[in-house]
C-alpha positions in Angstrom: -99.4 -27.6 -38.6 -99.9 -25.1 -35.8 -98.0 -27.4 -33.4 -95.1 -27.5 -35.8 -95.1 -23.8 -36.0 -95.3 -23.4 -32.3 -92.4 -26.0 -31.8 -90.3 -24.3 -34.4 -90.9 -20.9 -32.8 -90.0 -22.3 -29.4 -86.9 -23.8 -30.8 -85.9 -20.5 -32.4 -86.6 -18.6 -29.1 -84.5 -21.1 -27.2 -81.6 -20.7 -29.6 -81.8 -17.0 -29.4 -81.9 -17.1 -25.6 -78.9 -19.5 -25.6 -77.0 -17.2 -27.9 -77.8 -14.2 -25.7 -76.7 -16.1 -22.7 -73.5 -17.2 -24.4 -72.8 -13.7 -25.6 -73.4 -12.4 -22.1 -71.1 -15.1 -20.7 -68.4 -14.3 -23.3 -68.7 -10.6 -22.6 -68.5 -11.3 -18.9 -65.5 -13.5 -19.4 -63.8 -10.7 -21.5 -64.6 -8.2 -18.8 -63.1 -10.6 -16.2 -60.0 -11.3 -18.3 -59.6 -7.5 -18.7 -59.9 -7.0 -15.0 -57.4 -9.8 -14.3 -55.0 -8.3 -16.9 -55.3 -4.9 -15.4 -54.7 -6.3 -11.9 -51.6 -8.3 -13.1 -50.3 -5.2 -14.8 -50.8 -3.2 -11.6 -49.0 -5.9 -9.6 -46.1 -6.0 -12.0 -45.8 -2.2 -11.9 -45.7 -2.3 -8.1 -43.2 -5.1 -8.1 -40.9 -3.2 -10.5 -41.2 -0.2 -8.3 -40.4 -2.2 -5.2 -37.4 -4.0 -7.0 -36.0 -0.6 -8.1 -36.0 0.6 -4.5 -34.3 -2.7 -3.4 -31.7 -2.3 -6.2 -30.9 1.2 -5.0 -30.6 0.1 -1.4 -28.5 -2.8 -2.5 -26.2 -0.6 -4.5 -25.7 1.6 -1.4 -24.7 -1.5 0.6 -22.9 -3.5 -2.1 -21.8 -1.5 -5.1 -21.8 -2.9 -8.6 -18.6 -4.7 -9.7 -17.4 -1.7 -11.7 -17.9 0.6 -8.7 -16.2 -2.0 -6.5 -13.2 -2.0 -8.8 -13.0 1.8 -8.7 -13.2 1.7 -5.0 -10.4 -0.8 -4.7 -8.2 1.3 -6.9 -8.9 4.3 -4.6 -8.1 2.2 -1.6 -4.8 1.1 -3.1 -3.9 4.6 -4.0 -4.7 5.7 -0.5 -2.6 2.9 1.0 0.3 3.7 -1.3 0.1 7.3 -0.1 0.0 6.3 3.5 3.2 4.1 3.2 5.0 6.5 0.9 8.7 6.6 1.9 10.2 9.9 2.8 12.3 11.7 0.2 15.7 13.0 0.9 17.8 15.4 -1.3 20.9 15.5 0.9 21.0 19.3 1.0 21.6 21.5 4.0 18.2 23.2 3.3 16.5 19.8 3.4 18.0 18.8 6.6 17.3 22.2 8.2 13.6 21.8 7.3 13.2 18.5 9.0 11.7 18.3 12.5 13.8 17.4 15.5 14.4 13.7 15.5 14.1 11.2 18.2 13.5 7.5 18.8 14.4 4.4 20.9 17.6 2.5 21.4 18.2 1.5 17.8 17.7 5.1 16.6 20.2 6.2 19.3 22.8 3.7 18.1 22.5 4.9 14.5 22.6 8.5 15.4 25.7 7.8 17.6 27.6 6.1 14.8 26.8 8.9 12.4 28.0 11.5 14.9 31.3 9.8 15.8 32.1 8.5 12.3 30.6 11.2 10.0 29.6 14.4 11.7 32.1 16.3 9.6 30.7 14.9 6.4 28.0 16.3 4.1 24.4 15.2 4.5 25.0 12.7 1.7 28.2 11.5 3.4 26.3 10.9 6.7 23.4 9.2 4.8 26.0 6.9 3.1 27.4 5.7 6.4 23.8 5.1 7.6 23.2 3.0 4.5 26.2 0.8 5.4 24.8 0.2 8.9 21.4 -0.7 7.6 22.7 -2.8 4.8 24.7 -4.8 7.4 21.5 -5.3 9.5 19.9 -6.9 6.4 22.9 -9.1 5.6 23.1 -12.6 7.1 26.8 -12.0 7.6 26.2 -9.4 10.3 24.0 -9.0 13.4 20.4 -8.3 12.8 20.0 -5.1 14.8 21.5 -1.6 14.5 23.0 -1.6 17.9 24.6 -5.0 17.5 26.1 -4.0 14.2 27.5 -0.7 15.6 29.0 -2.4 18.6 30.1 -5.6 16.9 33.7 -6.7 17.8 35.9 -9.6 16.9 39.4 -10.9 16.7 40.4 -8.1 14.4 38.9 -5.4 16.6 35.8 -3.3 16.5 33.9 -2.7 13.3 33.7 1.0 14.2 36.8 2.3 15.9 35.1 4.9 18.1 33.3 2.1 20.0 36.6 0.8 21.4 39.2 3.5 21.1 39.2 4.1 24.8 37.8 7.7 24.5 34.8 9.0 26.2 31.8 8.8 23.9 30.5 12.3 24.8 28.5 14.5 22.4 30.1 17.9 22.5 28.5 19.4 19.4 24.7 19.4 19.9 24.1 21.1 16.5 26.0 18.4 14.7 24.2 15.7 16.7 20.9 17.2 15.8 21.7 17.0 12.1 22.9 13.4 12.1 19.9 12.4 14.2 17.6 13.8 11.4 19.6 11.8 8.9 19.3 8.6 11.0 15.5 9.2 11.4 15.0 9.6 7.7 16.9 6.4 6.8 15.2 4.4 9.5 11.8 5.7 8.3 12.5 4.3 4.8 14.3 6.9 2.8 15.8 5.2 -0.3 19.3 3.9 0.0 20.6 5.1 -3.3 24.1 6.3 -2.6 26.4 3.4 -2.0 25.0 0.6 -4.2 24.5 -1.9 -1.3 27.9 -1.2 0.4 28.6 -2.9 3.7 32.1 -1.5 4.3 33.9 1.8 4.1 37.2 3.4 5.0 39.0 6.7 4.7 41.6 7.4 1.9 44.2 7.7 4.6 44.3 4.0 5.1 44.6 1.0 2.7 43.0 -2.0 4.5 43.9 -5.4 3.1 40.3 -6.5 3.1 39.4 -3.8 0.4 40.9 -6.1 -2.3 38.3 -8.7 -1.6 35.4 -6.3 -2.2 33.9 -4.2 -5.0 34.4 -0.5 -4.7 31.1 1.3 -5.3 31.7 5.0 -4.7 33.5 7.6 -2.7 31.6 10.3 -0.9 33.5 12.9 1.0 36.3 11.2 3.0 34.8 7.7 2.8 35.3 5.0 0.2 32.5 2.4 0.1 32.6 -1.3 -0.8 30.2 -4.2 -1.2 30.8 -7.9 -1.5 31.6 -9.2 -5.0 28.7 -10.9 -6.8 29.6 -14.5 -7.4 28.7 -16.0 -10.8 28.5 -19.6 -11.9 31.9 -19.2 -13.7 33.8 -18.2 -10.6 
């Protein structure tokens, strides 16, 4: 009987010790898990902080798409401003406010034709003659440079009479030449050609050239009447 009591007591003691050990292990495991969890949380926090810094640095180097779109718009606006064509209002005040003009051979040829053909015209009249010259340069029916257009000849004579009238092409009015030079510079720099509706011919009212019947009259400015080729349609 006493042995059974001793055995039972021993068994109870072993079970108690086992439970205590298990409880200690469980508590230790919980403490370990808590430590691991805290460590992971700390690592995640550090990673988020590091990634935030990387994101800021990346934005500085490569902006977000919305920022990039805004940037492109700004660039386009800047580009448009840089290539904006000069405005011209064809007034004496406007021409007087322009700086002295200069340029190379092609500029010289345009300034010359304006001087000898239109120095007595208004600023608009001079610009209109310049439009004719430049329209011819762009037409496949004429030479492709200003000087070649101005000095073009043929069986019917020179395109601009002053180039082959036998007179000395001497500039005697420097003030007038300075003005037409400014007009030439403005047109060559891209001022809009809005006066003659694409005209490639002109003449004075004092003459009635036969060729005028084959073209469409677009306008008259001062002492020049302007024409452009007729637009052909499928019906004609």
